[in-house]
Structures are given as structure tokens and as C-alpha cells.
C-alpha positions as CSV (number, residue, x, y, z in Angstrom):
1,X,3.6,-13.4,-32.5
2,X,3.6,-9.7,-33.8
3,X,1.2,-6.4,-33.6
4,X,0.7,-4.6,-36.4
5,X,0.6,-0.7,-35.9
6,X,-2.7,-0.6,-37.8
7,X,-5.2,-3.4,-39.3
8,X,-7.8,-2.5,-41.8
9,X,-11.2,-2.3,-40.4
10,X,-13.6,-4.3,-42.4
11,X,-17.0,-5.0,-42.1
12,X,-16.5,-8.3,-40.7
13,X,-14.0,-6.8,-37.8
14,X,-16.4,-3.9,-37.2
15,X,-19.4,-6.3,-36.8
16,X,-17.6,-8.6,-34.6
17,X,-16.4,-5.8,-32.5
18,X,-20.0,-4.2,-32.3
19,X,-21.2,-7.8,-31.0
20,X,-18.3,-8.3,-28.6
21,X,-19.5,-4.5,-27.1
22,X,-23.2,-5.2,-26.7
23,X,-22.1,-8.9,-24.9
24,X,-20.0,-6.9,-22.5
25,X,-22.7,-4.4,-21.8
26,X,-24.9,-7.1,-21.2
27,X,-22.6,-9.4,-19.0
28,X,-19.8,-7.9,-17.7
29,X,-19.4,-5.7,-14.2
30,X,-16.4,-3.3,-14.6
31,X,-14.5,-2.0,-12.0
32,X,-14.7,1.8,-12.0
33,X,-16.6,2.0,-15.3
34,X,-17.7,5.7,-15.6
35,X,-21.7,6.1,-15.1
36,X,-23.3,6.2,-18.7
37,X,-20.5,5.1,-20.7
38,X,-21.6,2.6,-23.7
39,X,-18.4,2.2,-25.5
40,X,-15.8,-0.3,-24.7
41,X,-12.3,-1.2,-25.8
42,X,-11.7,-4.9,-26.6
43,X,-8.4,-6.3,-26.6
44,X,-7.5,-9.0,-28.4
45,X,-3.7,-9.5,-29.0
46,X,-0.3,-8.4,-27.6
47,X,3.5,-8.6,-28.0
48,X,6.1,-7.2,-26.0
49,X,4.9,-3.7,-24.8
50,X,2.2,-3.2,-27.4
51,X,-1.4,-4.5,-27.2
52,X,-4.3,-4.6,-30.4
53,X,-7.8,-4.2,-30.0
54,X,-10.6,-5.5,-32.0
55,X,-10.7,-2.8,-34.6
56,X,-6.9,-3.2,-35.2
57,X,-5.7,-0.3,-33.2
58,X,-2.3,-0.6,-31.6
59,X,-1.5,1.0,-28.3
60,X,1.9,1.4,-26.2
61,X,1.1,-0.2,-22.8
62,X,2.6,1.9,-20.4
63,X,0.7,0.6,-17.7
64,X,2.0,-3.2,-17.9
65,X,-1.7,-4.0,-17.9
66,X,-1.9,-3.2,-14.0
67,X,1.7,-2.8,-13.1
68,X,2.1,-6.5,-13.5
69,X,3.4,-7.5,-17.3
70,X,7.1,-7.2,-16.4
71,X,8.3,-9.6,-19.2
72,X,5.8,-8.3,-21.8
73,X,3.0,-9.7,-23.7
74,X,3.0,-12.7,-26.1
75,X,5.8,-14.6,-24.4
76,X,5.4,-17.9,-26.1
77,X,8.0,-19.7,-23.5
78,X,5.4,-19.1,-20.7
79,X,2.8,-20.4,-22.7
80,X,4.7,-23.5,-23.6
81,X,5.5,-24.0,-19.8
82,X,2.0,-23.6,-18.7
83,X,0.8,-26.0,-21.3
84,X,3.6,-28.7,-20.2
85,X,2.9,-28.4,-16.7
86,X,-1.0,-29.0,-17.1
87,X,0.0,-32.0,-19.3
88,X,2.0,-33.3,-16.3
89,X,0.3,-32.3,-13.1
90,X,-2.3,-29.0,-13.8
91,X,-3.5,-28.5,-10.0
92,X,-2.7,-29.6,-6.6
93,X,-2.4,-28.0,-3.2
94,X,0.1,-27.5,-0.3
95,X,-2.6,-28.4,2.4
96,X,-1.5,-30.5,5.4
97,X,1.2,-33.3,4.4
98,X,0.5,-32.6,0.7
99,X,3.0,-30.8,-1.9
100,X,4.1,-30.6,-5.2
101,X,7.1,-30.2,-7.1
102,X,6.8,-27.0,-8.6
103,X,5.6,-25.1,-5.4
104,X,8.7,-26.3,-3.6
105,X,11.0,-25.3,-6.5
106,X,9.5,-21.8,-6.5
107,X,9.7,-21.4,-2.8
108,X,13.7,-22.4,-2.7
109,X,13.8,-19.6,-5.8
110,X,12.0,-17.1,-4.0
111,X,14.1,-17.6,-0.6
112,X,17.2,-17.1,-2.9
113,X,16.1,-14.0,-4.4
114,X,14.5,-12.3,-1.0
115,X,16.4,-10.1,1.4
116,X,18.3,-12.2,3.8
117,X,15.7,-13.5,6.7
118,X,12.7,-13.9,4.5
119,X,13.3,-17.3,3.6
120,X,9.7,-19.1,4.4
121,X,7.1,-18.6,1.6
122,X,3.1,-18.9,1.8
123,X,1.4,-19.3,-1.9
124,X,-1.6,-17.1,-2.6
125,X,-3.2,-16.3,-5.8
126,X,-2.7,-12.6,-6.0
127,X,-1.8,-9.1,-3.9
128,X,-4.9,-8.5,-2.0
129,X,-5.2,-12.3,-0.8
130,X,-1.5,-11.9,0.1
131,X,-2.3,-8.9,2.1
132,X,-5.1,-10.7,4.0
133,X,-3.0,-13.5,4.8
134,X,-0.2,-11.3,6.1
135,X,-2.6,-9.5,8.4
136,X,-3.6,-12.9,9.6
137,X,-0.2,-13.9,10.3
138,X,0.6,-10.7,12.2
139,X,-2.0,-10.9,14.5
140,X,-1.9,-14.8,15.0
141,X,1.9,-14.3,15.6
142,X,1.1,-12.2,18.8
143,X,-1.8,-14.4,19.8
144,X,0.5,-17.7,19.7
145,X,3.2,-15.4,21.7
146,X,0.7,-15.2,24.3
147,X,-0.2,-11.6,23.3
148,X,-3.8,-11.8,22.2
149,X,-4.5,-7.7,22.8
150,X,-2.0,-6.9,19.8
151,X,-4.7,-6.5,17.3
152,X,-4.0,-2.9,15.9
153,X,-2.5,-2.6,12.5
154,X,-1.2,0.6,11.4
155,X,-1.3,1.9,7.9
156,X,-1.2,5.0,5.8
157,X,-3.7,7.6,4.1
158,X,-3.6,7.2,0.3
159,X,-2.3,3.3,0.5
160,X,-3.6,0.7,-1.5
161,X,-3.5,-2.7,-0.4
162,X,-6.3,-4.6,-2.2
163,X,-10.2,-4.8,-1.7
164,X,-10.5,-7.8,0.3
165,X,-12.0,-7.2,3.8
166,X,-8.5,-6.9,5.8
167,X,-6.8,-5.3,2.7
168,X,-9.5,-2.9,1.8
169,X,-9.8,-1.8,5.5
170,X,-6.1,-0.9,5.8
171,X,-6.2,0.9,2.4
172,X,-6.2,4.4,2.8
173,X,-8.4,5.7,0.0
174,X,-12.1,6.9,1.2
175,X,-13.6,5.1,-2.1
176,X,-12.8,1.8,-0.6
177,X,-14.3,2.4,2.5
178,X,-17.8,4.3,1.6
179,X,-20.4,2.2,1.5
180,X,-18.6,-0.8,2.5
181,X,-18.5,-0.6,6.1
182,X,-18.1,-1.4,9.0
183,X,-14.5,-2.0,8.1
184,X,-12.4,-4.1,9.8
185,X,-11.8,-3.0,13.6
186,X,-8.4,-1.7,15.0
187,X,-7.1,0.1,12.0
188,X,-5.3,3.7,12.2
189,X,-4.2,5.5,9.2
190,X,-1.0,7.8,9.4
191,X,0.2,10.5,7.1
192,X,1.9,9.2,4.0
193,X,5.6,10.5,3.4
194,X,5.1,12.6,0.1
195,X,7.8,14.8,-0.7
196,X,5.9,16.9,-3.2
197,X,3.2,18.1,-0.7
198,X,5.5,19.8,1.8
199,X,3.1,21.9,2.9
200,X,1.5,19.1,5.1
201,X,4.7,18.5,7.2
202,X,5.3,22.3,8.3
203,X,8.6,23.0,9.3
204,X,9.5,19.5,10.5
205,X,10.3,17.9,7.0
206,X,8.7,14.8,6.0
207,X,10.4,12.0,8.0
208,X,10.7,14.0,11.1
209,X,6.9,14.9,11.0
210,X,5.9,11.1,10.2
211,X,8.3,9.6,12.5
212,X,6.8,12.0,15.2
213,X,3.1,11.3,14.4
214,X,4.0,7.3,14.4
215,X,5.9,7.6,17.9
216,X,2.7,9.5,19.2
217,X,0.3,7.1,17.7
218,X,2.3,4.4,19.3
219,X,2.0,6.1,22.7
220,X,-1.8,6.9,22.4
221,X,-3.0,3.3,21.2
222,X,-0.2,1.6,23.2
223,X,2.6,-0.5,22.2
224,X,1.3,-3.7,23.7
225,X,-1.7,-3.1,21.5
226,X,-0.4,-3.0,17.8
227,X,0.3,-6.1,15.8
228,X,1.8,-4.7,12.8
229,X,2.3,-1.8,10.4
230,X,2.1,-2.2,6.5
231,X,3.1,-0.3,3.8
232,X,3.8,-0.1,0.2
233,X,7.7,0.8,0.0
234,X,6.8,3.4,-3.0
235,X,3.1,4.2,-2.9
236,X,1.6,3.1,-6.3
237,X,-2.2,3.6,-6.9
238,X,-1.3,6.7,-4.5
239,X,0.6,8.4,-7.2
240,X,4.2,6.7,-7.5
241,X,5.2,8.5,-4.4
242,X,8.5,7.8,-3.4
243,X,9.5,8.5,0.0
244,X,12.5,10.0,1.4
245,X,15.6,7.8,1.6
246,X,15.7,7.7,5.4
247,X,11.9,7.1,6.0
248,X,11.7,3.4,6.0
249,X,14.9,2.7,7.9
250,X,13.8,5.1,10.5
251,X,10.1,3.4,10.7
252,X,11.5,-0.1,10.9
253,X,13.7,0.8,13.9
254,X,10.9,2.5,15.8
255,X,8.6,-0.2,15.2
256,X,11.5,-3.1,16.1
257,X,11.8,-1.1,19.4
258,X,8.2,-1.8,20.2
259,X,7.8,-5.2,19.1
260,X,5.6,-4.2,16.3
261,X,6.0,-6.5,13.0
262,X,6.5,-4.5,9.5
263,X,4.6,-5.8,6.5
264,X,5.9,-4.7,3.0
265,X,3.3,-4.6,0.5
266,X,5.3,-5.3,-2.5
267,X,2.8,-6.5,-5.1
268,X,3.7,-3.6,-7.3
269,X,7.0,-3.0,-6.5
270,X,8.4,-6.8,-6.4
271,X,10.1,-8.6,-9.3
272,X,12.2,-5.7,-10.7
273,X,10.0,-2.8,-10.8
274,X,12.2,-0.6,-9.1
275,X,15.6,-1.7,-10.6
276,X,15.9,-4.2,-7.8
277,X,14.3,-7.6,-7.1
278,X,12.5,-6.1,-4.4
279,X,12.1,-2.4,-3.3
280,X,13.3,-3.5,-0.1
281,X,16.7,-3.7,-1.0
282,X,16.4,0.1,-2.5
283,X,15.5,1.2,0.9
284,X,17.9,-1.2,3.1
285,X,15.3,-2.6,5.2
286,X,14.0,-6.2,5.4
287,X,10.4,-6.5,6.7
288,X,8.8,-9.3,9.0
289,X,6.6,-10.1,6.2
290,X,6.7,-9.4,2.6
291,X,3.6,-9.5,0.1
292,X,4.2,-10.3,-3.5
293,X,2.0,-11.1,-6.7
294,X,1.8,-9.1,-10.0
295,X,5.1,-9.5,-11.6
296,X,5.8,-13.0,-10.2
297,X,4.2,-14.5,-13.0
298,X,4.0,-11.2,-15.1
299,X,0.2,-11.7,-14.9
300,X,0.1,-14.9,-17.0
301,X,-1.2,-16.9,-14.5
302,X,-2.7,-15.4,-11.4
303,X,-0.5,-16.1,-8.3
304,X,1.6,-14.6,-5.4
305,X,3.8,-15.3,-2.7
306,X,3.9,-13.9,0.9
307,X,7.6,-14.2,2.0
308,X,8.1,-14.9,6.0
309,X,10.7,-14.6,8.3
310,X,11.9,-17.6,10.5
311,X,10.7,-15.7,13.6
312,X,7.2,-15.4,12.5
313,X,7.1,-19.0,10.7
314,X,8.0,-20.7,13.7
315,X,5.5,-19.0,16.0
316,X,2.6,-19.2,13.6
317,X,3.2,-22.8,12.6
318,X,3.9,-24.1,16.3
319,X,0.5,-25.3,16.8
320,X,-0.3,-25.6,13.0
321,X,-1.1,-22.4,10.8
322,X,-5.3,-23.0,10.2
323,X,-5.5,-21.0,7.2
324,X,-5.1,-21.9,3.5
325,X,-6.7,-21.2,-0.1
326,X,-7.8,-23.5,-2.6
327,X,-5.1,-22.5,-5.2
328,X,-2.2,-22.2,-2.6
329,X,0.8,-23.7,-4.2
330,X,-0.8,-24.1,-7.8
331,X,1.5,-26.0,-9.6
332,X,1.0,-24.5,-13.1
333,X,1.1,-20.7,-11.6
334,X,4.4,-21.9,-9.8
335,X,5.6,-23.3,-13.0
336,X,5.0,-20.2,-14.8
337,X,6.6,-18.0,-12.1
338,X,10.0,-20.0,-12.2
339,X,9.7,-19.3,-16.0
340,X,8.8,-15.5,-15.7
341,X,11.8,-15.3,-13.1
342,X,14.1,-16.9,-15.5
343,X,13.2,-14.7,-18.2
344,X,13.8,-11.3,-16.0
345,X,17.2,-12.6,-14.7
346,X,18.3,-14.1,-18.1
347,X,17.5,-11.2,-20.2
348,X,19.0,-8.5,-17.5
349,X,15.7,-6.9,-17.2
350,X,16.7,-5.3,-13.9
351,X,19.5,-3.8,-15.7
352,X,17.2,-2.5,-18.5
353,X,14.8,-1.2,-15.8
354,X,17.4,1.0,-14.3
355,X,18.8,2.4,-17.5
356,X,15.7,2.6,-19.7
357,X,14.1,4.2,-16.7
358,X,17.0,6.8,-15.9
359,X,16.6,7.6,-19.6
360,X,12.9,8.1,-19.7
361,X,13.0,10.3,-16.6
362,X,15.4,12.4,-18.5
363,X,13.4,12.9,-21.5
364,X,10.2,13.8,-19.1
365,X,12.2,16.4,-17.4
366,X,11.2,19.2,-19.9
367,X,7.6,18.4,-18.9
368,X,7.8,20.0,-15.4
369,X,8.2,23.3,-17.5
370,X,4.5,23.0,-18.5
371,X,1.8,24.7,-16.5
372,X,0.1,21.6,-15.3
373,X,2.7,19.4,-14.4
374,X,4.1,20.0,-10.8
375,X,6.7,17.2,-10.5
376,X,7.9,14.1,-12.3
377,X,9.3,11.4,-10.2
378,X,10.8,8.1,-11.0
379,X,12.5,4.9,-9.5
380,X,13.3,2.1,-12.1
381,X,10.4,1.9,-14.6
382,X,8.0,3.0,-12.0
383,X,7.0,7.0,-12.9
384,X,4.6,9.4,-11.5
385,X,3.7,12.9,-13.3
386,X,2.0,14.9,-10.8
387,X,-0.7,17.3,-12.5
388,X,-2.0,20.5,-10.9
389,X,-4.0,23.4,-11.4
390,X,-1.6,25.7,-9.7
391,X,2.0,25.3,-9.3
392,X,2.2,27.5,-6.4
393,X,-0.6,26.0,-4.1
394,X,0.1,22.4,-5.9
395,X,-3.6,21.9,-5.9
396,X,-4.6,19.0,-8.1
397,X,-6.7,19.4,-11.3
398,X,-10.1,19.8,-10.3
399,X,-11.2,16.7,-12.8
400,X,-8.5,14.6,-11.8
401,X,-6.4,13.1,-14.3
402,X,-9.0,10.9,-16.4
403,X,-9.6,13.3,-19.2
404,X,-5.8,13.4,-20.0
405,X,-5.3,9.8,-19.6
406,X,-8.4,9.3,-21.9
407,X,-6.8,11.8,-24.5
408,X,-3.5,10.0,-24.2
409,X,-5.1,6.8,-25.0
410,X,-7.3,7.9,-28.0
411,X,-4.9,10.4,-29.4
412,X,-1.5,9.0,-29.0
413,X,-2.2,5.3,-28.4
414,X,-0.8,5.3,-25.0
415,X,-2.4,3.4,-22.3
416,X,-1.6,4.2,-18.6
417,X,-3.2,4.9,-15.4
418,X,-4.3,7.9,-13.6
419,X,-5.5,8.7,-10.0
420,X,-6.9,12.1,-8.7
421,X,-3.2,13.5,-8.9
422,X,-1.0,11.9,-10.9
423,X,-0.4,9.8,-14.4
424,X,0.8,6.5,-13.4
425,X,3.5,4.9,-15.8
426,X,4.7,1.3,-15.1
427,X,5.5,-0.2,-18.4
428,X,7.0,-3.5,-19.0
429,X,10.5,-4.1,-17.9
430,X,11.5,-4.8,-21.7
431,X,10.5,-1.1,-22.5
432,X,13.0,-0.1,-25.4
433,X,14.6,3.5,-26.1
434,X,12.6,3.6,-28.9
435,X,9.2,3.0,-27.1
436,X,10.4,5.4,-24.2
437,X,10.6,8.3,-26.8
438,X,7.2,7.2,-28.2
439,X,6.1,7.5,-24.5
440,X,7.7,10.8,-24.0
441,X,6.5,12.1,-27.1
442,X,3.0,11.4,-26.8
443,X,3.3,13.0,-23.2
444,X,4.4,16.2,-24.4
445,X,2.1,16.2,-27.2
446,X,-1.0,16.1,-25.1
447,X,0.2,17.5,-21.7
448,X,0.8,21.0,-23.5
449,X,-2.6,21.2,-24.3
450,X,-3.9,20.8,-20.7
451,X,-6.0,23.5,-19.0
452,X,-5.8,24.2,-15.5
453,X,-9.6,22.9,-15.2
454,X,-8.2,19.6,-16.2
455,X,-9.8,19.8,-19.9
456,X,-7.7,18.9,-22.9
457,X,-7.7,21.5,-25.8
458,X,-8.1,19.9,-29.4
459,X,-4.5,19.3,-31.2
């Protein structure tokens, strides 16, 4: 399957697009749709790093949809695997004594890929569901061990862990709390390690400040009342924020001293995004539980997996773990995941992620000379471009990055995500150098026209 750069817009395509847009307005509830917007972009086709909408326009997907399209769009191999599995056994579960061959195969494969010590697997349908179950496992672990008072969960400000009840409660962005309370009790949000925002750490430095705060929080709540700490190795929605190299090793050691479990949310960072199978390898830390999804199947089928240590597994299953989901161990999703992992492995996508990510970061270095670019940060093919109204104060654009992301899509044909502070770049791991150049050129063309108030001057 190929995507044409431009497809002529005929009366029939225009009519069909108008019909879809009207039907969309009448039927679909969109997350984060700006109030009053009546227009829609209807995607119909994809190949590699490109997608095409119903009008025939082609875009470079620099967001990998929502940070999950590791192997690129339009991989017929995965479609064929899904069809073959559906013809054999489309669906079954892993409740009680039941299992299925593809769930077993995938569990074995994930145990081989995971950091040593994470050899047990619980399947979910996605990342938020995975974080929900990890939180339950952490509390249940202490309950089964005779420590039911250990209920508190530590998280970080600006964290994103999903929008379920528990996962939304530990997410540190106010938008997920306002109007949805009361949220899950016994949750505390710590200061996130953000090397660009040095002013909030005083003279201590990022890691020393965060460790002191963590230590004081443990003492205040009581170490015998805290179940776990959850964190993204690299904060994605928070702005592709990469912590100092010593942050996670020191956090893990402090938690271990107090018997507090560490949950890594690798929903975005897993399966090659950082140039490793998991970002835990980059930071040299093995958590007690590791939540994964997105890149597990490259989004071709919704799926997720929580990797769990033997110690936690043995405790929570000692009298039977009472929680499961309808789609836990779905054989079609597992079959697609196995094929997807094979593609990542056999096509050396981790190597491409490292090399192309470094090349793209080099191409983008010059952006930091622009008045509105405060920082460009990169790990593998996970990049953040911090946009500021003032480089001295490091204040964000008053409008956030949405107008800039819109201009990139409409003027340069580049799709990426923006948060209030940064543009987030998470392209498929098959990104080529030519596509990296296209992405860099588009960013330069638009960002040099961004004003300090967040508006974009006409070309």
C-alpha cells in the first residue's frame, strides 16, 4: 500500500468528506476537541511514517499516532497475522485454568526481553488499564503480606498515567482531576525532575532536591503506610522530560530501603522508543512492576502487558489474584504483538532509533537560536521542543503550543503533539533520514515565525 503525496480532490471525494465530517459532528465525542470547532480531519490511509486524509492530503506522522506506531503504518504482515489468528482462534481468556497458546508464547517472549527479574506477565488492553492493575497489585502485595495499612501511592506532578480512576488519580496534571473528584485517596504528587526548569530546585540541583523531598515525604506519611511509587522513566505528555542520569537509581535505592515498590510506566517508552527495548535499561534500574502497551502491538490491536517480579507475583497469587479483564490474554492481540516484536527485532529498529534520533537531534540544534525555543531534548526517537515566551525567565508561551502544532500540520503537513510547554515528537521507529530532514525543515520553517505571544506570523 502506498500513499500519494497529493490526490486530486474531485466532486465525489469532496462530497464524501463533507458527509463524513457531518456524521462525525453528529455522532463522535472527541477527547480534547476545542470548543466551537466544526472542522475535522478524516484519515483514511497510512504507509510507513505517512498518513493520508479523505481530501487526498499526505502528512508526516511525527507523533506515531499517540506514540505507539513503532513499525509504521500499513504493515500487511501484521494484518495477515491477525487474520490467520482470527481464523484459528479469534478470542479466548486466561481466567482460572484456561489459557491459549499465543498468550503463553508472548509471555515467554516478554520475559526474555525484559530486564532480569521481571519474568511474570499480566495482560491488559492498554496502558491506563495496565496502570490500574499495577496499582491494585502494589496494594494487594502489602495486604497479602500482612501490611494492609500500606495504601499510599507516590507519583509526580505533570505525570500522565491514564484516565481511569486510579491511573487518573496518580496522573499529576490538574485537567484530569478538576470536575472528576473525589479522586482515589492516599495519593501524593512529588516534584518532577525537570532539568530545564532549574529555578524550582534552588541551589540543590535537580536530583538532590527531588531525593530530599522524597525522603521527607516518606518520613511525613510514614514508610510503613506507603505501598508504591509510580513514574514514567521519561515523562511523555509532561513534555518529553528526561531526568538526570542519577535520578532513577537513587530513587530506586531509597524506595528499596523502605520496602516501597517501584512501578515504571513504560507505556510510551517501551518497545524501542528510547533505543532500548525498555527505558529501564537506559537508566540501569529494574522496577518491581513495569506497565507496557502502545508499542507492544504498534497500535494495530489494543493490547498491553504488565511485567511483574517473582516476589510480587508469588505474594499476590498465593491465594489467587482476584482481578482480571475480559480481554486479558486475547490471542489475536498476542499474535499481533509477537509479529510486531519480530519486526522491531529483525529490522533493527532499535539501531535505527538510536542513529536517526541522534541525527534528528543534530538537525534541530539550531532551533535553540530562535527566540521562542528554550531547549531541544532527545532520547532515541523521543524528542521535546520547549517553547518559551522569554528565554531568561523560561516562561511558556501564553497560548501553549497548540497554535504552533496547528501551523505545523496545516502549513508543513507535519502531525505532532503539543502540551502547554513543549512540542512532542515521537515518530515511528522506521523514520528515515529523508523524513527526519523533512521534519526538521518543517519545524524551522514554522518556528522561526512564532511570536512571543504564541501566535504564528504568515509565511
